[in-house]
C-alpha positions as CSV (number, residue, x, y, z in Angstrom):
1,X,-0.2,0.1,-0.2
2,X,1.3,3.1,-0.7
3,X,2.7,5.8,2.2
4,X,1.1,9.8,1.6
5,X,3.8,12.2,0.6
6,X,4.7,13.7,3.9
7,X,6.9,16.8,2.0
8,X,7.5,19.9,4.1
9,X,5.1,22.6,2.7
10,X,5.7,25.9,4.5
11,X,8.6,25.9,6.3
12,X,10.9,26.6,2.8
13,X,8.3,28.5,1.2
14,X,6.0,30.6,3.1
15,X,8.5,32.8,5.5
16,X,6.9,35.9,4.7
17,X,5.4,37.9,7.6
18,X,4.3,41.3,7.8
19,X,5.7,44.0,10.4
20,X,3.7,47.6,11.4
21,X,5.4,50.7,10.8
22,X,5.6,53.3,13.9
23,X,3.5,56.0,14.4
24,X,4.3,59.5,13.4
25,X,4.1,62.4,16.2
26,X,4.2,66.8,15.8
27,X,7.3,68.5,18.0
28,X,6.1,68.9,21.9
29,X,7.6,71.0,24.2
30,X,7.0,69.2,27.5
31,X,9.5,71.4,29.7
32,X,8.4,74.5,29.9
33,X,4.4,73.8,30.4
34,X,5.9,71.6,32.9
35,X,8.2,73.8,34.1
36,X,5.6,76.5,34.9
37,X,3.5,74.0,36.9
38,X,5.3,73.1,39.6
39,X,6.4,76.6,40.1
40,X,2.6,77.5,40.6
41,X,1.9,74.5,42.8
42,X,4.5,74.1,44.6
43,X,7.9,76.5,44.1
44,X,11.1,77.8,42.0
45,X,13.2,75.9,44.5
46,X,11.0,72.5,43.5
47,X,11.7,73.3,40.1
48,X,14.7,73.7,40.7
49,X,15.2,70.1,42.4
50,X,13.2,68.6,39.4
51,X,15.5,70.0,36.6
52,X,16.8,66.9,36.0
53,X,13.4,65.5,35.7
54,X,12.5,67.6,33.7
55,X,15.0,67.3,31.2
56,X,15.1,63.8,30.6
57,X,11.6,63.6,29.4
58,X,12.7,66.9,27.4
59,X,15.3,64.1,25.8
60,X,13.3,61.2,25.8
61,X,10.5,63.2,23.7
62,X,12.8,64.7,21.5
63,X,14.1,61.0,20.9
64,X,11.0,59.5,20.1
65,X,9.9,62.6,17.9
66,X,13.2,61.5,15.9
67,X,11.4,57.9,14.5
68,X,13.4,54.7,14.3
69,X,15.7,55.3,11.7
70,X,18.1,56.8,13.9
71,X,18.2,54.1,15.9
72,X,18.6,50.3,16.5
73,X,15.3,48.4,17.3
74,X,16.5,46.7,20.4
75,X,17.1,50.7,21.4
76,X,14.3,51.5,20.1
77,X,12.2,49.1,22.2
78,X,14.1,50.2,24.9
79,X,13.4,54.0,24.4
80,X,9.9,53.4,24.1
81,X,9.6,51.7,27.4
82,X,11.4,54.1,29.4
83,X,9.6,57.3,27.8
84,X,5.9,55.1,28.8
85,X,7.3,54.7,32.3
86,X,8.1,58.4,32.7
87,X,4.9,59.2,31.1
88,X,3.1,57.3,34.0
89,X,4.7,59.3,37.0
90,X,4.1,62.4,34.4
91,X,0.2,61.6,34.4
92,X,0.4,60.7,38.7
93,X,1.5,64.2,39.0
94,X,0.2,66.6,36.4
95,X,-3.3,67.5,35.4
96,X,-3.0,67.7,31.5
97,X,-6.1,68.9,30.2
98,X,-7.5,72.1,29.2
99,X,-8.5,73.0,32.7
100,X,-7.4,76.7,33.4
101,X,-6.1,74.9,36.4
102,X,-4.0,72.3,35.3
103,X,-0.9,71.9,32.4
104,X,-3.3,73.2,29.5
105,X,-1.0,74.4,26.7
106,X,0.1,70.6,25.9
107,X,-1.3,69.4,23.0
108,X,-0.2,66.0,21.5
109,X,-0.6,65.3,17.7
110,X,0.1,61.6,16.3
111,X,-0.5,60.4,13.0
112,X,-2.0,57.1,11.9
113,X,0.0,54.2,11.1
114,X,-1.8,53.2,8.3
115,X,-3.1,56.4,6.4
116,X,-1.0,58.6,7.7
117,X,-3.2,61.9,6.4
118,X,-5.3,61.1,9.1
119,X,-4.6,62.7,13.2
120,X,-5.8,63.0,16.0
121,X,-4.6,65.9,18.7
122,X,-5.9,66.1,22.4
123,X,-4.7,67.4,25.6
124,X,-5.2,64.2,27.0
125,X,-2.0,61.9,28.2
126,X,-3.4,58.8,27.2
127,X,-3.5,59.4,24.0
128,X,0.4,59.5,24.0
129,X,0.5,56.6,26.6
130,X,-1.1,54.8,23.4
131,X,0.9,55.8,20.7
132,X,3.9,55.1,22.7
133,X,2.5,51.6,23.6
134,X,1.6,51.2,20.1
135,X,4.8,51.7,18.5
136,X,6.6,49.5,20.9
137,X,4.5,47.0,19.9
138,X,5.2,47.8,16.0
139,X,9.3,47.9,17.1
140,X,8.7,44.7,18.4
141,X,6.7,43.1,15.3
142,X,9.9,44.8,13.2
143,X,12.7,42.8,15.7
144,X,10.8,39.6,15.0
145,X,10.6,40.2,10.9
146,X,14.5,40.5,11.0
147,X,15.1,37.8,12.5
148,X,16.9,35.0,10.8
149,X,14.2,32.3,10.8
150,X,16.5,29.9,8.8
151,X,18.1,28.5,11.8
152,X,16.4,26.9,15.2
153,X,17.5,30.1,17.5
154,X,16.6,32.4,15.0
155,X,13.1,31.3,14.8
156,X,12.9,30.9,18.6
157,X,14.1,34.7,18.9
158,X,11.8,35.5,16.0
159,X,8.4,33.9,17.7
160,X,9.6,35.8,21.0
161,X,9.4,38.9,19.5
162,X,6.1,38.6,17.9
163,X,4.8,37.8,21.5
164,X,6.3,40.4,23.0
165,X,4.4,42.6,20.4
166,X,1.6,40.7,20.8
167,X,2.0,41.5,24.5
168,X,2.4,45.5,23.9
169,X,-0.8,45.8,21.9
170,X,-2.8,43.5,24.4
171,X,-1.7,45.7,27.2
172,X,-2.8,48.8,25.1
173,X,-6.3,47.2,24.2
174,X,-7.2,46.3,28.4
175,X,-5.5,49.6,29.7
176,X,-4.8,52.6,27.6
177,X,-7.2,52.8,24.2
178,X,-10.5,53.2,25.8
179,X,-9.2,56.2,27.7
180,X,-7.5,57.0,24.4
181,X,-10.9,57.3,22.3
182,X,-12.9,59.3,24.9
183,X,-10.7,62.0,23.8
184,X,-11.9,64.6,21.4
185,X,-10.0,63.2,17.7
186,X,-8.3,59.7,17.6
187,X,-7.3,57.3,14.9
188,X,-9.1,53.7,14.0
189,X,-5.1,52.6,14.7
190,X,-5.4,53.2,18.5
191,X,-9.2,51.6,18.3
192,X,-9.8,49.1,20.7
193,X,-11.0,46.3,17.3
194,X,-7.5,47.2,15.6
195,X,-5.4,46.8,18.7
196,X,-7.3,43.2,19.0
197,X,-6.5,42.4,15.4
198,X,-2.7,43.0,15.5
199,X,-2.2,41.2,19.0
200,X,-4.0,38.1,17.1
201,X,-1.8,38.3,13.9
202,X,1.5,38.6,16.4
203,X,0.2,35.8,17.6
204,X,0.0,34.0,14.5
205,X,3.4,34.9,13.0
206,X,4.7,33.6,16.6
207,X,3.0,30.1,16.5
208,X,3.7,30.4,13.0
209,X,7.8,30.0,14.4
210,X,6.8,27.7,16.4
211,X,5.4,25.7,14.1
212,X,8.6,26.1,11.8
213,X,10.8,25.0,14.0
214,X,8.3,21.8,14.8
215,X,9.0,20.6,11.4
216,X,12.4,21.0,11.5
217,X,13.1,18.5,14.3
218,X,10.5,16.2,12.3
219,X,7.7,16.3,14.9
220,X,4.6,13.8,14.0
221,X,2.1,14.6,11.8
222,X,-0.4,14.9,14.8
223,X,1.9,17.6,16.7
224,X,2.4,19.3,13.7
225,X,-1.6,18.7,12.6
226,X,-2.2,20.8,16.4
227,X,-0.3,23.2,16.2
228,X,-0.6,24.3,12.3
229,X,-4.2,24.2,13.0
230,X,-3.4,26.5,16.3
231,X,-1.6,29.4,13.4
232,X,-4.9,28.7,11.0
233,X,-7.1,30.1,14.2
234,X,-5.1,33.0,14.6
235,X,-5.3,34.3,11.4
236,X,-8.9,33.5,11.1
237,X,-9.4,35.9,14.6
238,X,-7.1,38.9,13.0
239,X,-9.0,38.1,9.8
240,X,-12.7,38.5,11.0
241,X,-11.6,41.6,12.8
242,X,-10.3,43.1,9.5
243,X,-13.8,42.6,7.7
244,X,-15.4,44.9,10.4
245,X,-15.5,48.4,10.9
246,X,-13.3,50.2,11.6
247,X,-11.1,48.0,9.7
248,X,-13.0,46.7,6.8
249,X,-12.2,50.2,4.9
250,X,-8.7,51.3,6.4
251,X,-6.1,48.7,6.0
252,X,-4.5,47.9,2.6
253,X,-6.5,45.0,0.7
254,X,-2.8,43.5,0.4
255,X,-3.0,43.3,4.5
256,X,-6.8,41.7,4.0
257,X,-4.8,39.0,1.8
258,X,-2.5,38.0,3.8
259,X,-3.9,37.3,6.1
260,X,-7.1,35.6,4.6
261,X,-4.5,33.4,2.5
262,X,-2.3,32.7,5.8
263,X,-5.7,31.3,7.3
264,X,-6.9,29.0,4.8
265,X,-2.9,28.0,4.1
266,X,-2.3,26.8,7.5
267,X,-6.2,25.0,8.3
268,X,-4.9,23.7,5.2
269,X,-1.9,22.1,6.2
270,X,-3.5,21.0,9.5
271,X,-5.8,18.9,7.4
272,X,-2.6,17.8,5.5
273,X,-0.6,17.0,8.5
274,X,-4.0,15.5,10.1
275,X,-4.5,13.3,7.2
276,X,-1.0,11.9,7.1
277,X,-1.7,10.2,10.9
278,X,-5.4,8.8,9.4
279,X,-3.4,7.5,7.0
280,X,-1.0,5.5,9.6
281,X,-4.0,4.7,11.3
282,X,-5.9,3.5,8.0
283,X,-8.5,6.2,8.8
284,X,-9.3,6.6,4.9
285,X,-12.4,7.8,4.9
286,X,-11.9,10.2,7.2
287,X,-8.5,11.0,5.9
288,X,-10.4,12.0,2.4
289,X,-12.6,14.3,3.7
290,X,-10.1,15.9,5.4
291,X,-7.7,16.3,2.5
292,X,-10.9,17.4,0.6
293,X,-11.6,20.0,3.4
294,X,-8.1,21.5,3.1
295,X,-8.2,21.7,-0.7
296,X,-11.6,23.0,-0.2
297,X,-10.2,25.7,2.0
298,X,-6.9,27.1,-0.4
299,X,-9.6,27.3,-3.4
300,X,-11.3,29.5,-1.5
301,X,-9.4,31.3,-0.4
302,X,-7.8,32.1,-3.5
303,X,-11.1,32.8,-5.4
304,X,-12.2,35.5,-3.0
305,X,-9.1,36.8,-1.5
306,X,-8.0,40.7,-2.7
307,X,-5.3,41.0,-4.9
308,X,-1.7,41.9,-3.8
309,X,-0.1,39.0,-1.7
310,X,3.2,38.3,-2.1
311,X,4.2,35.5,-5.0
312,X,6.0,33.9,-2.0
313,X,3.1,33.1,-0.2
314,X,0.7,32.0,-3.4
315,X,3.9,29.8,-4.1
316,X,3.6,28.1,-0.9
317,X,-0.3,27.8,-1.3
318,X,0.1,26.1,-5.0
319,X,2.1,23.9,-3.5
320,X,0.4,22.7,-0.3
321,X,-2.6,22.1,-3.1
322,X,-0.8,19.9,-5.3
323,X,0.9,17.7,-2.3
324,X,-3.5,17.5,-0.8
325,X,-4.6,16.8,-4.2
326,X,-1.6,13.7,-4.8
327,X,-2.7,12.2,-1.4
328,X,-6.7,12.6,-1.7
329,X,-6.2,10.8,-5.1
330,X,-4.2,7.9,-3.8
331,X,-6.5,7.4,-0.6
332,X,-9.5,7.7,-2.6
333,X,-8.0,5.0,-5.2
334,X,-7.2,2.8,-1.7
335,X,-10.7,3.4,-0.4
336,X,-12.2,2.1,-3.7
337,X,-10.5,-0.7,-4.4
338,X,-9.5,-2.2,-0.3
339,X,-11.5,-0.5,2.4
340,X,-14.9,0.9,0.3
341,X,-15.6,3.1,3.7
342,X,-18.5,5.7,3.3
343,X,-16.8,9.4,3.1
344,X,-18.2,11.4,5.8
345,X,-19.2,14.9,4.6
346,X,-17.2,18.1,6.1
347,X,-19.6,19.2,7.8
348,X,-19.9,16.4,10.6
349,X,-16.0,15.8,10.9
350,X,-14.8,17.1,14.4
351,X,-13.0,20.3,14.8
352,X,-9.4,19.7,14.1
353,X,-7.2,19.4,17.7
354,X,-5.1,22.5,18.4
355,X,-2.0,23.1,20.6
356,X,-1.9,26.8,21.2
357,X,2.4,27.1,22.4
358,X,2.1,30.8,22.6
359,X,0.2,33.7,24.2
360,X,0.8,37.3,24.9
361,X,3.7,38.3,26.8
362,X,3.0,39.9,30.1
363,X,4.4,43.4,30.0
364,X,2.5,44.4,33.5
365,X,6.2,44.1,35.0
366,X,7.8,45.8,31.9
367,X,6.0,48.7,32.2
368,X,5.4,48.6,35.4
369,X,6.4,52.5,36.6
370,X,5.6,51.8,40.6
371,X,9.4,52.0,40.8
372,X,10.1,55.0,38.7
373,X,12.0,58.2,40.3
374,X,11.1,60.8,38.0
375,X,9.0,63.3,40.1
376,X,8.6,61.2,42.9
377,X,9.1,64.0,45.1
378,X,6.5,65.6,43.2
379,X,3.6,63.6,45.6
380,X,2.6,65.1,49.0
381,X,2.5,62.8,52.1
382,X,-1.1,64.2,52.2
383,X,-2.0,62.7,48.9
384,X,-0.8,59.9,49.7
385,X,-2.2,59.3,52.7
386,X,-5.6,60.4,51.2
387,X,-5.2,57.8,48.3
388,X,-4.8,54.9,50.4
389,X,-7.9,55.9,52.5
390,X,-10.1,56.2,49.3
391,X,-9.1,52.7,48.2
392,X,-10.4,51.1,51.6
393,X,-13.6,52.5,50.6
394,X,-13.1,51.0,47.2
395,X,-12.0,47.6,49.1
396,X,-14.9,47.4,51.7
397,X,-17.6,48.4,48.8
398,X,-16.1,45.1,46.5
399,X,-16.0,43.3,49.2
400,X,-19.3,43.8,50.8
401,X,-21.6,43.7,47.3
402,X,-18.8,40.1,46.0
403,X,-20.6,38.4,49.6
404,X,-24.0,39.4,48.1
405,X,-23.5,38.5,44.9
406,X,-21.7,34.8,45.9
407,X,-25.0,34.5,48.2
408,X,-27.4,35.1,45.4
409,X,-26.1,32.5,43.4
410,X,-25.6,29.8,46.1
411,X,-29.6,30.6,47.4
412,X,-30.2,29.7,43.3
413,X,-28.7,27.0,43.3
414,X,-29.6,25.3,46.7
415,X,-33.6,26.4,45.8
416,X,-33.1,24.7,42.3
417,X,-31.9,21.3,43.8
418,X,-34.8,21.4,46.4
419,X,-36.7,21.7,43.3
420,X,-34.9,19.2,41.3
421,X,-34.8,21.5,38.1
422,X,-33.8,21.5,35.3
423,X,-33.2,17.9,35.5
424,X,-36.8,17.3,35.5
425,X,-37.5,19.2,32.5
426,X,-34.6,17.6,30.8
427,X,-35.9,14.3,32.0
428,X,-39.3,14.9,30.3
429,X,-37.2,16.5,27.1
430,X,-35.2,13.0,27.0
431,X,-31.7,14.7,28.0
432,X,-31.8,13.5,31.3
433,X,-28.3,12.0,32.3
434,X,-26.7,10.1,35.4
435,X,-25.0,11.9,38.2
436,X,-21.3,12.9,36.8
437,X,-19.4,9.9,39.1
438,X,-21.8,7.3,38.1
439,X,-21.4,7.6,34.5
440,X,-17.7,7.9,34.6
441,X,-18.4,4.5,36.6
442,X,-20.5,3.1,33.7
443,X,-18.3,4.5,31.0
444,X,-14.9,2.8,32.6
445,X,-17.0,-0.5,32.8
446,X,-18.0,-0.4,28.8
447,X,-14.2,0.7,28.2
448,X,-13.1,-2.7,29.6
449,X,-15.5,-4.4,27.4
450,X,-18.6,-4.4,29.6
451,X,-20.8,-7.7,30.6
452,X,-20.2,-9.4,27.7
453,X,-16.3,-9.3,27.2
454,X,-16.7,-11.1,31.0
455,X,-17.0,-14.1,28.7
456,X,-14.2,-13.7,26.8
457,X,-12.5,-13.1,30.1
458,X,-14.3,-16.9,31.4
459,X,-13.2,-18.2,27.9
460,X,-9.1,-17.3,28.6
461,X,-9.7,-19.0,32.0
462,X,-10.5,-22.2,30.7
463,X,-8.6,-22.3,28.3
464,X,-5.4,-21.6,30.5
465,X,-6.9,-24.2,33.1
466,X,-7.0,-26.8,30.0
467,X,-3.0,-25.9,29.3
468,X,-2.0,-26.4,33.4
469,X,-4.1,-29.9,33.0
470,X,-1.9,-31.2,29.6
471,X,1.1,-30.2,31.7
472,X,-0.3,-31.9,34.5
473,X,-0.3,-34.9,33.1
474,X,2.5,-34.7,30.8
475,X,4.7,-33.9,33.8
476,X,2.9,-36.8,35.7
477,X,4.3,-39.4,32.3
478,X,7.9,-38.1,32.4
479,X,8.1,-38.8,35.9
480,X,6.1,-42.2,35.7
481,X,8.7,-42.9,32.6
482,X,11.5,-42.1,34.8
483,X,10.4,-44.5,37.9
484,X,9.6,-47.6,35.0
485,X,13.2,-47.1,33.2
486,X,15.0,-46.6,37.0
487,X,13.3,-50.0,38.3
488,X,14.5,-51.7,34.2
489,X,17.8,-50.7,34.6
490,X,18.1,-51.7,38.5
491,X,16.7,-54.9,37.7
492,X,19.5,-55.1,34.7
493,X,22.1,-54.0,36.2
494,X,21.5,-55.3,40.1
495,X,24.7,-53.5,42.6
496,X,26.0,-51.6,39.5
497,X,23.1,-49.4,39.4
498,X,24.6,-46.4,41.9
499,X,22.4,-43.8,40.8
500,X,19.7,-42.6,43.2
501,X,15.7,-44.8,43.4
502,X,13.6,-42.8,41.5
503,X,10.9,-42.5,44.7
504,X,14.0,-40.3,46.5
505,X,15.2,-38.9,43.4
506,X,12.3,-37.0,42.7
507,X,10.0,-37.5,45.8
508,X,10.6,-33.3,45.8
509,X,9.2,-32.8,42.3
510,X,6.2,-35.5,43.4
511,X,5.5,-33.5,46.1
512,X,5.0,-30.3,44.3
513,X,3.4,-31.4,41.6
514,X,0.7,-33.0,43.7
515,X,0.2,-29.4,45.6
516,X,-0.4,-28.4,41.9
517,X,-2.6,-30.7,41.4
518,X,-4.4,-29.8,44.5
519,X,-4.3,-25.8,43.6
520,X,-5.6,-26.7,40.0
521,X,-8.7,-28.6,41.2
522,X,-9.4,-25.9,44.0
523,X,-9.5,-23.6,40.9
524,X,-11.3,-25.6,38.6
525,X,-14.0,-24.9,41.5
526,X,-13.6,-21.3,41.7
527,X,-14.0,-21.0,38.1
528,X,-17.7,-22.7,38.1
529,X,-18.6,-20.5,40.8
530,X,-17.2,-17.4,38.5
531,X,-19.5,-18.7,35.3
532,X,-22.4,-19.4,37.7
533,X,-22.4,-15.9,39.3
534,X,-22.1,-14.6,35.4
535,X,-25.1,-16.6,34.8
536,X,-26.9,-15.6,38.1
537,X,-26.3,-12.4,37.4
538,X,-26.6,-11.5,34.1
539,X,-30.2,-9.6,34.0
540,X,-28.6,-7.5,36.3
541,X,-25.3,-7.1,34.1
542,X,-27.3,-6.6,31.4
543,X,-28.0,-2.8,32.5
544,X,-24.5,-1.7,31.8
545,X,-24.5,-3.1,28.1
546,X,-27.2,-0.1,27.3
547,X,-25.7,2.6,25.4
548,X,-26.1,5.0,25.9
549,X,-26.4,3.9,29.8
550,X,-29.2,6.6,29.9
551,X,-31.6,4.6,27.9
552,X,-32.1,2.0,30.8
553,X,-33.0,4.5,32.7
554,X,-37.2,5.6,33.3
555,X,-38.7,8.6,31.5
556,X,-40.6,11.2,32.8
557,X,-44.1,10.7,30.5
558,X,-46.5,13.0,30.1
559,X,-49.8,12.2,31.6
560,X,-52.4,9.9,29.6
561,X,-55.2,11.6,29.7
562,X,-55.3,15.7,29.6
563,X,-58.5,17.7,30.5
564,X,-57.5,20.8,29.5
565,X,-54.1,19.9,27.4
566,X,-52.5,22.9,29.9
567,X,-49.2,21.0,29.7
568,X,-47.5,22.1,27.6
569,X,-47.8,26.0,28.8
570,X,-47.1,24.9,32.4
571,X,-43.6,23.2,31.0
572,X,-42.9,25.8,28.7
573,X,-44.1,28.5,31.4
574,X,-41.3,26.7,33.5
575,X,-38.7,26.3,30.9
576,X,-39.2,30.6,30.8
577,X,-38.2,31.1,34.1
578,X,-35.8,29.0,34.5
579,X,-34.0,30.9,31.2
580,X,-35.1,34.2,33.1
581,X,-32.9,33.0,36.6
582,X,-29.9,32.0,33.8
583,X,-29.9,35.5,32.4
584,X,-30.2,37.1,36.2
585,X,-26.9,34.8,36.9
586,X,-24.8,36.3,33.9
587,X,-25.9,39.7,34.9
588,X,-24.3,39.1,38.9
589,X,-21.5,37.9,36.9
590,X,-20.9,40.8,34.8
591,X,-21.9,42.9,37.4
592,X,-19.1,41.9,39.9
593,X,-16.6,42.2,36.8
594,X,-17.7,45.7,36.2
595,X,-17.2,46.5,39.9
596,X,-13.4,44.8,39.8
597,X,-12.6,46.9,36.4
598,X,-13.9,49.8,37.9
599,X,-11.7,49.3,41.1
600,X,-8.7,48.3,38.7
601,X,-9.1,51.8,36.2
602,X,-10.2,54.0,39.7
603,X,-7.4,55.9,40.2
604,X,-7.7,59.3,41.6
605,X,-4.0,60.2,42.4
606,X,-3.9,63.1,39.9
607,X,-7.4,64.3,40.9
608,X,-6.1,64.6,45.0
609,X,-3.0,66.2,43.8
610,X,-4.7,68.9,41.8
611,X,-8.1,69.1,44.1
612,X,-7.7,72.7,46.0
613,X,-11.6,71.4,48.3
614,X,-11.9,69.1,50.7
615,X,-10.6,65.4,49.9
616,X,-14.5,64.5,51.9
617,X,-15.7,66.2,49.0
618,X,-14.0,64.6,46.3
619,X,-14.4,60.9,48.3
620,X,-17.9,61.5,48.3
621,X,-18.0,62.8,44.4
622,X,-15.5,59.6,43.5
623,X,-17.3,57.2,45.5
624,X,-20.5,57.8,44.1
625,X,-19.0,56.0,41.2
626,X,-19.9,52.8,42.6
627,X,-23.8,53.3,43.6
628,X,-25.7,52.4,40.2
629,X,-23.3,49.2,40.0
630,X,-24.9,48.2,44.2
631,X,-28.4,49.1,42.7
632,X,-28.1,46.8,39.7
633,X,-27.0,44.3,42.2
634,X,-29.7,44.8,45.0
635,X,-32.6,44.7,41.9
636,X,-30.6,41.6,40.3
637,X,-31.1,40.1,43.8
638,X,-34.9,40.9,44.6
639,X,-35.7,40.2,40.9
640,X,-34.1,36.4,41.6
641,X,-36.3,36.5,45.2
642,X,-39.5,37.2,43.3
643,X,-38.6,35.0,40.3
644,X,-38.2,31.9,42.9
645,X,-41.3,32.6,44.5
646,X,-43.0,32.3,41.2
647,X,-40.8,28.8,39.9
648,X,-41.6,27.2,43.0
649,X,-45.3,27.8,42.6
650,X,-44.7,26.6,39.0
651,X,-42.8,23.5,40.0
652,X,-45.4,22.6,42.2
653,X,-48.0,22.8,39.1
654,X,-45.5,20.7,36.9
655,X,-44.5,18.2,39.8
656,X,-48.4,17.5,40.4
657,X,-48.9,17.1,36.4
658,X,-46.5,14.7,35.5
659,X,-46.5,12.6,38.7
660,X,-42.8,13.5,39.7
661,X,-42.7,12.3,42.9
662,X,-43.2,8.4,41.5
663,X,-40.7,9.2,38.7
664,X,-38.3,10.3,41.3
665,X,-38.3,7.0,42.9
666,X,-38.2,4.8,40.2
667,X,-35.2,6.8,38.9
668,X,-33.5,6.4,42.1
669,X,-34.2,2.6,41.9
670,X,-32.3,2.4,38.2
671,X,-29.6,4.5,39.7
672,X,-29.2,1.7,42.8
673,X,-29.8,-1.2,40.4
674,X,-26.8,0.2,38.1
675,X,-24.6,0.9,41.3
676,X,-25.2,-2.4,42.2
677,X,-24.7,-4.0,38.5
678,X,-21.3,-2.3,38.4
679,X,-19.9,-3.6,41.9
680,X,-21.1,-7.4,41.2
681,X,-19.2,-7.0,37.4
682,X,-15.8,-5.1,39.5
683,X,-16.7,-8.3,41.6
684,X,-16.7,-10.9,39.0
685,X,-13.6,-9.2,37.0
686,X,-11.7,-9.1,40.2
687,X,-12.1,-12.7,40.5
688,X,-11.3,-13.3,37.4
689,X,-8.2,-11.8,37.1
690,X,-7.0,-13.5,40.2
691,X,-7.3,-16.7,38.5
692,X,-5.7,-15.4,35.4
693,X,-2.9,-14.5,37.4
694,X,-3.0,-17.3,39.3
695,X,-2.9,-20.3,35.9
696,X,-0.2,-18.3,34.7
697,X,2.1,-18.3,37.1
698,X,0.9,-22.1,37.6
699,X,1.7,-22.6,34.0
700,X,5.1,-21.1,34.5
701,X,5.8,-23.6,37.2
702,X,4.5,-26.5,35.6
703,X,6.5,-25.6,32.8
704,X,9.6,-25.4,34.7
705,X,8.4,-29.2,36.2
706,X,8.3,-30.3,33.1
707,X,11.8,-28.9,31.4
708,X,13.5,-30.6,34.8
709,X,11.8,-33.9,34.2
710,X,12.8,-33.4,30.7
711,X,16.5,-33.0,31.1
712,X,16.8,-35.1,34.3
713,X,18.2,-31.9,36.3
714,X,16.5,-34.3,39.7
715,X,19.7,-32.7,42.1
716,X,19.2,-29.6,44.0
717,X,15.7,-29.4,41.5
718,X,14.9,-26.6,43.8
719,X,17.4,-23.9,42.9
720,X,16.7,-25.0,39.1
721,X,12.9,-24.1,39.4
722,X,13.6,-21.1,40.7
723,X,16.0,-20.2,38.2
724,X,13.7,-21.0,35.8
725,X,11.0,-19.4,36.9
726,X,12.5,-15.9,37.5
727,X,13.3,-15.9,33.9
728,X,10.8,-13.7,32.1
729,X,10.7,-16.1,29.0
730,X,10.7,-19.9,29.0
731,X,14.1,-20.9,29.7
732,X,16.5,-23.2,28.3
733,X,17.0,-25.6,30.6
734,X,20.5,-25.4,32.5
735,X,22.5,-28.1,34.1
736,X,23.3,-28.3,37.9
């Protein structure tokens, strides 16, 4: 049978990847506005003390304005990281906004990275921070693209850089993007959608580097398929973002073509690698279906993707398509001639397995500005203490509300369990199932053959007993033959026959053989008891053969007669109420996440430092942000309590009409029958396993005795037998 082609399809031809260009900015003077703010709000002496920090910030901003052409990518990366941490220090100490009491002469201007004629201008430091993070991700992508991926180490370095790029864009999305978008002027490249797309694109390229290394070291087709499929999924996620606003009309069509073709390429590559594994397992039908799916994906991508993709990528797709079609033709021929299997439709195939080897690099520690020394002296002690007190107030609110939410969820769970919901509804619809632990026990029994498998194991017992009995008879004949020959020679040669008498020479072997014979007889009686147990409990054990096991359970039936045909309305109303209860539970989870996210973003230090009124007034104003969430939590819990009371009434009516108590009693009886069947199955199987172990051990010892008799090694027979029995296979007889 022909083996499928496993030619490398991507590592030598698809090393084309994407890097992001940095955003450009306009020149800006931060030195004088910040120095003036220090003089006005603190003192000239304080401004003089902070001169070095102001000069450092001025130089950092100037270096960032210069762009990446004058620096190496690693130096540019370090510059952007240092400037971002400096901006965090500035943000916490200088309120930059149009307010007349703030730093109101600073306007940040940044141009879109993809459409450079579009720009955003804000008196908001969040725009500056967002642009710096974007450029940090762009620089990491450029470092990844410049790595030499012809060698293992180069591919690892490239993957690491793309992971760092993904981490930068993820950090931008989660921490800064929304704040920057709240300004009066924005650009699409800083939108949550765009930076999320870039994160997935960078992860795709990082995983692609891992895949190249996986292919290079000759990993199995199954491993290659999993890693390749994850590459495709990352590209698919990026492509989905490119097809919707605000990106569908913003990026160059060549980008969309590249991402779309890469997504199809690595899906088809996964189909190709997975089909190699299927071929080894002779699962030809699924192999054909997977190969067809891969071919169709490539054809569809080539037909629908925009123009502009690199020829290198198109060549890789054509090469992979050729390999897929060659293996498909071979598999179809083999199936038509040998296997004759029905090829399943692509829609019925389970998703290809995946194995993600990359995730965004955590940037919190890298960009942590908590140890930043710049402007450290500008934080008044009173502000720090006030911030700590405010934080305690927020923590108390979050803790109290989280306890209420948890209690509400636990109450709903307990009340539903008391009403046997939603299990009774599922039982009515035929979707009921065993308790998890019991179902796992049943599956374990079925995996090892179930009750039907006991018959086969019982037959193994009989076969082993027969073999042992035959060895017993043969060995007895050998000993009898030896005794007869000894008597003949003794009569013939008289006193010249000096060998010990047979009864003396073989006494140990005869004694051992007699013990074995007794054991064999006792084992036969045990086998008979096992066989009787299987026959006697066949009816009980048969329940374990039901597939699915739920078919052995009683069903919750509708009443035979209905006076007003209201059953459907009652069931429908109860199901609707349960859906409402589930919605309330989801709302609670969202409310808790909202509270945590609000706390994470709740930084009032700049307001504390710039506030001229009472901190108590500021606290009341700021803490009121949480009031609406607390009100929503109270409404949610009240609505749940009312709904649970309504569900209780509905369930009482449901239980009466459908005779729920009788059904529950019948169901519990079935559970106990299944538990009893599992216990009996395990008991019988354990007995059979003991019997098999006994017969195998006895067979080896019988064989050893037989070998001793065949070779006449009667002297020191105990030691000789021990050596023979210790060997893992039947030993070659050795002379004493």
